[in-house]
Residue frames relative to the residue before (quaternion, step in Angstrom):
aa qw qx qy qz dx dy dz
M 1.0000 0.0000 0.0000 0.0000 0.00 0.00 0.00
E 0.6255 0.5369 -0.3378 0.4542 3.56 0.98 -0.73
L 0.6610 0.4978 -0.2867 0.4827 3.63 0.96 -0.84
H 0.6218 0.5341 -0.3166 0.4774 3.53 1.09 -0.74
I 0.6894 0.4697 -0.2631 0.4846 3.65 0.98 -0.75
N 0.7217 0.4726 -0.2755 0.4241 3.63 0.82 -0.81
V 0.5619 0.6145 -0.4100 0.3722 3.63 1.10 -0.56
P 0.6714 0.4827 -0.2998 0.4757 3.64 0.84 -0.93
Q 0.6274 0.5248 -0.3610 0.4479 3.62 0.97 -0.60
E 0.6577 0.4995 -0.3060 0.4736 3.58 0.96 -0.89
E 0.6759 0.4674 -0.3277 0.4662 3.58 0.94 -0.71
N 0.5986 0.5374 -0.3514 0.4789 3.58 1.15 -0.59
Q 0.6391 0.5192 -0.3384 0.4554 3.59 1.00 -0.75
I 0.6638 0.5000 -0.2976 0.4699 3.53 0.93 -0.94
T 0.6331 0.5092 -0.3295 0.4810 3.65 1.02 -0.75
D 0.6713 0.4720 -0.3138 0.4775 3.58 0.97 -0.84
Y 0.6334 0.5399 -0.3380 0.4395 3.66 1.02 -0.60
R 0.6457 0.5146 -0.2861 0.4862 3.38 1.16 -0.90
A 0.6560 0.5138 -0.3137 0.4553 3.48 0.93 -0.81
R 0.6598 0.4780 -0.3008 0.4956 3.59 1.07 -0.71
L 0.6640 0.5192 -0.2977 0.4482 3.59 1.08 -0.74
S 0.6160 0.5980 -0.3557 0.3692 3.59 0.95 -0.76
P 0.6405 0.5027 -0.3498 0.4632 3.68 0.84 -0.66
L 0.6466 0.5271 -0.3061 0.4586 3.52 1.03 -0.98
H 0.6430 0.5292 -0.3115 0.4576 3.56 1.01 -0.89
D 0.6719 0.4955 -0.2869 0.4697 3.54 0.94 -0.94
K 0.6552 0.5338 -0.2940 0.4465 3.51 1.04 -0.80
G 0.6455 0.5075 -0.2957 0.4882 3.52 1.17 -0.82
L 0.6027 0.5480 -0.3313 0.4761 3.61 1.15 -0.76
R 0.6809 0.4887 -0.3062 0.4514 3.55 0.89 -0.82
R 0.6315 0.5185 -0.3226 0.4778 3.49 1.00 -0.81
L 0.6755 0.4999 -0.3094 0.4450 3.57 0.93 -0.84
K 0.6190 0.5213 -0.3312 0.4851 3.55 1.15 -0.76
I 0.6652 0.4903 -0.3466 0.4439 3.63 0.95 -0.79
I 0.6125 0.5540 -0.3375 0.4518 3.56 1.10 -0.80
V 0.6868 0.4793 -0.2775 0.4707 3.51 0.86 -1.04
T 0.6486 0.5031 -0.3535 0.4485 3.64 0.99 -0.65
F 0.6365 0.5317 -0.3074 0.4665 3.52 1.04 -0.85
C 0.6492 0.5258 -0.3159 0.4497 3.51 0.98 -0.94
A 0.6834 0.4871 -0.2920 0.4588 3.57 1.02 -0.95
L 0.6224 0.5364 -0.3307 0.4642 3.59 1.13 -0.67
G 0.6572 0.5317 -0.2796 0.4552 3.43 1.16 -0.89
L 0.6358 0.5133 -0.3044 0.4895 3.55 1.13 -0.68
C 0.6352 0.5287 -0.3064 0.4723 3.51 1.04 -0.83
F 0.6582 0.4906 -0.2977 0.4873 3.59 1.00 -0.94
L 0.6483 0.5112 -0.3215 0.4637 3.62 0.96 -0.79
A 0.6609 0.4926 -0.3199 0.4671 3.57 0.97 -0.79
A 0.6458 0.5229 -0.3138 0.4594 3.50 1.00 -0.79
L 0.6310 0.5253 -0.3173 0.4745 3.56 1.08 -0.83
I 0.6617 0.5080 -0.3008 0.4623 3.55 0.88 -1.03
G 0.6534 0.4933 -0.3218 0.4756 3.67 0.95 -0.87
Y 0.6392 0.5266 -0.3399 0.4457 3.64 0.98 -0.76
Q 0.6442 0.5474 -0.2840 0.4525 3.48 1.02 -0.96
M 0.6537 0.5040 -0.3010 0.4776 3.56 1.03 -0.92
V 0.6468 0.5219 -0.3239 0.4521 3.56 0.95 -0.90
Q 0.6873 0.4738 -0.2967 0.4637 3.61 0.87 -0.91
G 0.6337 0.5359 -0.3365 0.4451 3.50 1.07 -0.69
F 0.6461 0.4969 -0.3068 0.4915 3.55 1.08 -0.76
I 0.6205 0.5058 -0.3488 0.4873 3.66 0.96 -0.71
L 0.6699 0.4757 -0.3272 0.4669 3.66 0.85 -0.92
W 0.6317 0.5290 -0.3488 0.4467 3.65 0.94 -0.71
Q 0.6541 0.5184 -0.3066 0.4575 3.53 0.95 -0.84
K 0.6449 0.5203 -0.3032 0.4706 3.53 1.04 -0.89
V 0.6235 0.5313 -0.3168 0.4781 3.63 1.06 -0.84
K 0.6682 0.5124 -0.3006 0.4479 3.48 0.93 -0.98
E 0.6627 0.4933 -0.3154 0.4669 3.62 0.95 -0.89
L 0.6566 0.5237 -0.3145 0.4424 3.57 1.00 -0.81
S 0.6206 0.5395 -0.3063 0.4795 3.48 1.12 -0.85
K 0.6731 0.4717 -0.3065 0.4801 3.57 0.92 -0.87
A 0.6455 0.4934 -0.3512 0.4653 3.65 0.92 -0.78
A 0.6675 0.5004 -0.3347 0.4383 3.62 0.91 -0.83
K 0.6105 0.5228 -0.3646 0.4700 3.61 1.09 -0.59
F 0.7081 0.4500 -0.2887 0.4612 3.63 0.81 -0.82
N 0.6750 0.5140 -0.2758 0.4517 3.59 1.20 -0.57
V 0.4712 0.6626 -0.4646 0.3507 3.53 1.18 -0.06
A 0.4808 -0.6981 0.4547 0.2732 3.53 -0.80 1.16
K 0.3830 -0.6901 0.5665 0.2372 3.53 -1.00 0.87
P 0.6251 -0.5373 0.3998 0.4009 3.62 -1.13 0.60
S 0.2283 0.7441 -0.5992 0.1875 3.59 -0.79 1.07
A 0.0176 0.7889 -0.6129 0.0420 3.51 -1.22 0.65
H 0.0526 -0.7631 0.6439 0.0187 3.50 -1.13 0.74
L 0.0731 -0.8033 0.5909 -0.0156 3.66 -0.41 1.27
T 0.2153 -0.7505 0.6096 0.1372 3.50 -1.24 0.65
G 0.6376 -0.5476 0.3944 0.3715 3.57 -1.19 0.61
F 0.1007 -0.8273 0.5519 0.0278 3.55 -0.71 1.07
R 0.7651 -0.2636 0.1625 0.5645 3.61 0.85 -0.82
K 0.5315 -0.5950 0.4929 0.3472 3.58 -1.26 0.27
S 0.5047 -0.6866 0.4456 0.2742 3.52 -0.82 1.17
V 0.3464 -0.7165 0.5726 0.1968 3.47 -1.12 0.78
S 0.7041 0.4561 -0.2537 0.4815 3.60 0.93 -0.90
K 0.7692 0.1977 -0.1504 0.5888 3.62 1.12 -0.55
P 0.3211 -0.8218 0.4267 0.1985 3.68 -0.01 1.16
F 0.7475 0.3663 -0.2465 0.4963 3.65 1.10 -0.34
V 0.6190 0.5709 -0.3089 0.4422 3.65 1.24 0.01
I 0.3388 -0.7183 0.5765 0.1921 3.59 -0.96 0.94
E 0.2304 -0.7236 0.6244 0.1829 3.56 -1.15 0.66
W 0.2788 -0.8212 0.4943 0.0594 3.46 -1.05 0.88
E 0.4405 -0.6302 0.5689 0.2916 3.54 -1.33 0.54
N 0.1369 -0.8476 0.5092 0.0597 3.66 -0.71 1.00
H 0.8202 0.2157 -0.1651 0.5034 3.63 1.14 0.07
L 0.6621 0.4781 -0.3278 0.4749 3.63 1.11 -0.18
G 0.7888 0.2624 -0.2251 0.5082 3.55 -1.28 0.54
L 0.8336 -0.1621 0.1727 0.4990 3.52 -0.95 -1.10
A 0.5566 0.6433 -0.3849 0.3581 3.60 1.28 -0.43
F 0.1265 0.7593 -0.6362 0.0513 3.55 -1.26 0.67
M 0.1103 -0.7503 0.6436 0.1032 3.47 -1.36 0.28
K 0.0034 -0.8157 0.5767 -0.0446 3.60 -0.93 1.01
G 0.8295 0.3086 -0.1884 0.4257 3.58 -1.30 0.22
G 0.7455 -0.4369 0.2260 0.4498 3.55 1.10 0.76
M 0.3864 0.6976 -0.5050 0.3301 3.59 1.26 0.16
K 0.1474 -0.7889 0.5956 0.0340 3.58 -1.15 0.81
Y 0.1368 -0.7882 0.5957 0.0718 3.53 -1.11 0.75
F 0.2085 0.7619 -0.6036 0.1086 3.64 -1.02 0.74
N 0.8889 -0.0555 0.0024 0.4548 3.36 -1.07 1.17
G 0.7824 -0.3621 0.1661 0.4788 3.60 0.87 0.98
T 0.7075 0.4240 -0.2699 0.4968 3.61 1.19 -0.17
L 0.2886 -0.7207 0.6148 0.1391 3.49 -1.24 0.75
E 0.2301 -0.8012 0.5457 0.0860 3.55 -0.71 1.19
I 0.3483 -0.7241 0.5611 0.1990 3.63 -0.87 0.94
P 0.3222 -0.7777 0.5073 0.1842 3.69 -0.77 0.98
T 0.8233 0.1956 -0.0359 0.5317 3.62 0.99 -0.80
S 0.4659 -0.6789 0.4660 0.3237 3.62 -0.79 0.75
G 0.3940 0.7052 -0.5341 0.2494 3.56 -1.05 0.66
Y 0.5719 -0.5473 0.4394 0.4247 3.56 -1.29 -0.26
Y 0.1110 -0.7868 0.6062 -0.0338 3.40 -1.06 1.14
F 0.3218 -0.6705 0.6267 0.2326 3.55 -1.21 0.58
V 0.0908 -0.7864 0.6109 0.0139 3.58 -0.68 1.16
Y 0.0183 0.7896 -0.6115 0.0486 3.54 -0.86 0.93
S 0.0004 -0.7483 0.6631 -0.0214 3.50 -1.39 0.44
Q 0.0144 -0.7464 0.6648 0.0254 3.51 -1.22 0.73
V 0.0157 -0.7759 0.6306 0.0077 3.51 -0.81 0.95
S 0.2023 -0.7757 0.5916 0.0858 3.67 -0.82 1.05
F 0.1735 -0.7828 0.5957 0.0474 3.46 -0.87 1.10
L 0.0628 -0.7828 0.6190 0.0098 3.55 -1.08 0.82
L 0.0152 -0.7701 0.6370 -0.0319 3.53 -0.77 1.17
T 0.0641 -0.8281 0.5554 -0.0404 3.51 -0.50 1.34
S 0.0238 0.8036 -0.5916 0.0602 3.59 -0.96 0.73
P 0.4471 -0.6767 0.4931 0.3149 3.64 -1.03 0.58
S 0.4744 0.6912 -0.4594 0.2936 3.59 1.10 -0.15
V 0.2406 -0.7800 0.5674 0.1086 3.57 -1.13 0.67
G 0.7309 0.4077 -0.2958 0.4606 3.52 -0.99 0.69
E 0.5931 -0.6169 0.3942 0.3352 3.56 -1.05 0.77
K 0.6775 0.5392 -0.3067 0.3952 3.49 0.96 -0.95
N 0.6998 0.4952 -0.2514 0.4493 3.57 1.23 -0.65
K 0.5005 0.6856 -0.4090 0.3350 3.53 1.34 -0.24
K 0.3339 -0.7452 0.5431 0.1957 3.57 -0.92 0.94
K 0.2930 -0.7368 0.5946 0.1332 3.48 -1.13 0.84
T 0.0131 -0.7928 0.6080 -0.0396 3.58 -1.00 1.01
H 0.3146 -0.7382 0.5669 0.1865 3.54 -1.04 0.77
V 0.1102 -0.7977 0.5928 0.0098 3.54 -0.85 1.09
L 0.0949 -0.8051 0.5852 0.0175 3.63 -1.04 0.76
Q 0.0721 -0.7752 0.6266 0.0355 3.57 -0.97 0.87
T 0.0108 0.7964 -0.6043 0.0215 3.62 -0.93 0.87
V 0.2406 -0.7231 0.6257 0.1667 3.57 -1.04 0.75
K 0.1315 -0.8236 0.5516 0.0097 3.59 -0.65 1.14
K 0.2025 -0.7686 0.5923 0.1322 3.56 -1.19 0.54
I 0.1834 -0.7578 0.6183 0.0988 3.48 -1.09 0.80
T 0.0656 -0.8162 0.5741 -0.0034 3.51 -0.55 1.16
T 0.5343 -0.6180 0.4712 0.3325 3.62 -0.96 0.83
G 0.7891 0.3026 -0.2471 0.4740 3.53 -0.92 0.93
Y 0.6650 0.4412 -0.3010 0.5220 3.62 1.30 -0.21
P 0.4738 -0.7354 0.4134 0.2525 3.55 -0.81 1.01
E 0.7861 0.2675 -0.0954 0.5490 3.50 1.12 -0.76
P 0.5017 -0.5897 0.5103 0.3743 3.71 -1.12 0.51
E 0.2913 -0.7607 0.5644 0.1342 3.48 -1.26 0.74
D 0.4238 -0.6900 0.5285 0.2547 3.53 -0.95 0.95
I 0.1322 -0.8228 0.5495 0.0604 3.55 -0.76 0.99
V 0.7884 -0.0873 0.0487 0.6069 3.56 1.14 -0.54
S 0.0485 0.8255 -0.5603 0.0479 3.61 -0.87 0.83
G 0.0099 -0.7783 0.6275 0.0204 3.59 -1.28 0.25
D 0.1085 -0.7867 0.6062 0.0439 3.51 -1.22 0.60
N 0.0436 -0.7705 0.6356 0.0192 3.51 -1.33 0.25
S 0.3846 -0.6654 0.5939 0.2380 3.52 -1.43 0.37
I 0.0824 -0.8013 0.5919 0.0266 3.60 -0.73 1.09
Y 0.2708 -0.7594 0.5747 0.1407 3.51 -1.33 0.53
E 0.6085 -0.5746 0.4017 0.3717 3.54 -1.14 0.46
N 0.3768 0.6476 -0.5962 0.2884 3.52 -0.72 1.28
D 0.5978 -0.5674 0.4340 0.3639 3.44 -1.38 -0.18
S 0.5380 0.6259 -0.4109 0.3872 3.71 1.20 0.40
Y 0.4549 -0.6690 0.5097 0.2929 3.50 -1.20 0.58
Y 0.2016 -0.7493 0.6213 0.1087 3.41 -1.28 0.70
P 0.0332 -0.8427 0.5354 0.0464 3.65 0.11 1.11
I 0.1832 -0.7234 0.6570 0.1071 3.53 -1.25 0.61
Y 0.0730 -0.7945 0.6026 0.0161 3.60 -0.52 1.25
L 0.1069 -0.7586 0.6426 0.0070 3.55 -1.12 0.91
G 0.1265 0.7858 -0.6016 0.0673 3.56 -1.15 0.70
A 0.1408 0.7949 -0.5802 0.1078 3.58 -0.89 0.74
L 0.3532 -0.6971 0.5877 0.2095 3.51 -1.24 0.70
L 0.0588 0.8241 -0.5517 0.1142 3.51 -0.51 1.21
Y 0.4077 -0.6288 0.5865 0.3071 3.58 -1.30 0.47
M 0.0496 -0.7767 0.6279 -0.0038 3.47 -0.96 1.12
K 0.3586 -0.7123 0.5701 0.1978 3.54 -1.21 0.63
A 0.6337 -0.5165 0.4146 0.3997 3.56 -1.18 0.56
K 0.8155 0.2488 -0.2134 0.4770 3.56 -0.95 0.85
D 0.4282 0.6578 -0.4831 0.3880 3.60 1.24 0.12
R 0.1660 -0.7834 0.5897 0.1045 3.61 -1.03 0.64
L 0.1945 -0.7665 0.6058 0.0880 3.53 -1.10 0.78
Y 0.0664 0.7621 -0.6438 0.0197 3.50 -1.31 0.58
V 0.3750 -0.7034 0.5624 0.2196 3.54 -1.34 0.36
E 0.1215 -0.7867 0.6040 0.0380 3.57 -0.89 1.02
V 0.0390 -0.7769 0.6266 0.0472 3.67 -0.99 0.57
N 0.4579 -0.6965 0.4806 0.2723 3.55 -1.20 0.52
N 0.7540 0.2258 -0.1708 0.5928 3.63 1.16 -0.35
I 0.0327 -0.8516 0.5226 0.0263 3.59 0.50 1.11
Q 0.5671 0.5913 -0.4002 0.4105 3.65 1.20 -0.29
L 0.6677 0.4828 -0.3033 0.4787 3.60 1.21 -0.32
V 0.5281 0.6388 -0.4212 0.3684 3.60 1.16 -0.20
D 0.3279 -0.7232 0.5905 0.1439 3.50 -1.13 0.93
V 0.0025 0.8104 -0.5847 0.0368 3.58 -0.41 1.17
T 0.4646 0.7031 -0.4291 0.3249 3.67 1.17 0.31
K 0.7804 0.2916 -0.1424 0.5346 3.63 1.15 -0.47
N 0.5358 -0.6880 0.4122 0.2638 3.55 -0.84 1.16
D 0.7283 0.4501 -0.2234 0.4659 3.60 1.13 -0.90
K 0.6015 0.5785 -0.3455 0.4291 3.60 1.30 -0.02
T 0.7994 0.0820 0.0224 0.5948 3.51 0.81 -1.05
F 0.1987 0.7797 -0.5612 0.1938 3.61 -0.64 1.18
F 0.1202 -0.7755 0.6194 0.0228 3.63 -1.26 0.38
G 0.2272 0.7957 -0.5413 0.1489 3.52 -1.04 0.76
A 0.1052 -0.7706 0.6238 0.0775 3.50 -1.38 0.03
F 0.0633 -0.7882 0.6121 0.0000 3.55 -1.12 0.71
M 0.4248 -0.6972 0.5097 0.2714 3.57 -1.05 0.70
V 0.2611 -0.7915 0.5381 0.1259 3.55 -0.90 0.88
C-alpha cells in the first residue's frame, strides 16, 4: 500500500518540477535568441562599418593619386625672361641682366649669375634674345649721318669645353638718329644641365638697357 501511494506523489513531483522548469527553459531560449540577434546585428554593423571604411579609403587613395598626378603636371618647366640691366664692367662685351624685378622672372630651377643663365635640366629649349641699339648724333641731313655695324651673339658655355660656343648670332648696320635698331635672335636648341648662356655684343656702349621691352634675353624648355 505504501508503494501504491508514493508512486503518484513522485509523478506529481516530477510534473511539478517540469512545470516549474518549462518557464525557465523558455526564458533561457528567449535570452539566447536575443543574444544571438544582437550578435548578428553587431556583426552586420561591423561588416557595414568595415565596408564603409574600405570605400572611403579607396576614394581617398584615388584623390591622393589624382592630386599627385596634377602636382606632377603642374611643376613649372625651366623658364626665364631677363631684362637689360647694365653694361658689364668686368666683361666689356657682355650685358648684365635683371632677373626678378619688373618683367623679369626665373622658374623651374633656372639660375642667373654675372651675366650668364644656367640651364637646370637637359632637354630642348627655345633660346631668344633681343638687343636694341641706339646711335644718336646732333648732325642733321642724310649725308652727315654716321653708319655703324653692330653684332649680337648668344653663346653657350659647356662643362668640359675650353671655349664658349656661338649658338645664334645676327648683325645690322645702324645710322645716327633717334630710332632704335633691334636685333632679335631665336633658336630651338638641345641644352645639357649646367650649360650656361650669355649675350655678347660688339658695341655695348650703343645698347639701350633703360627699357624692359627693348633689350631682353631668355629661354624656356619645350
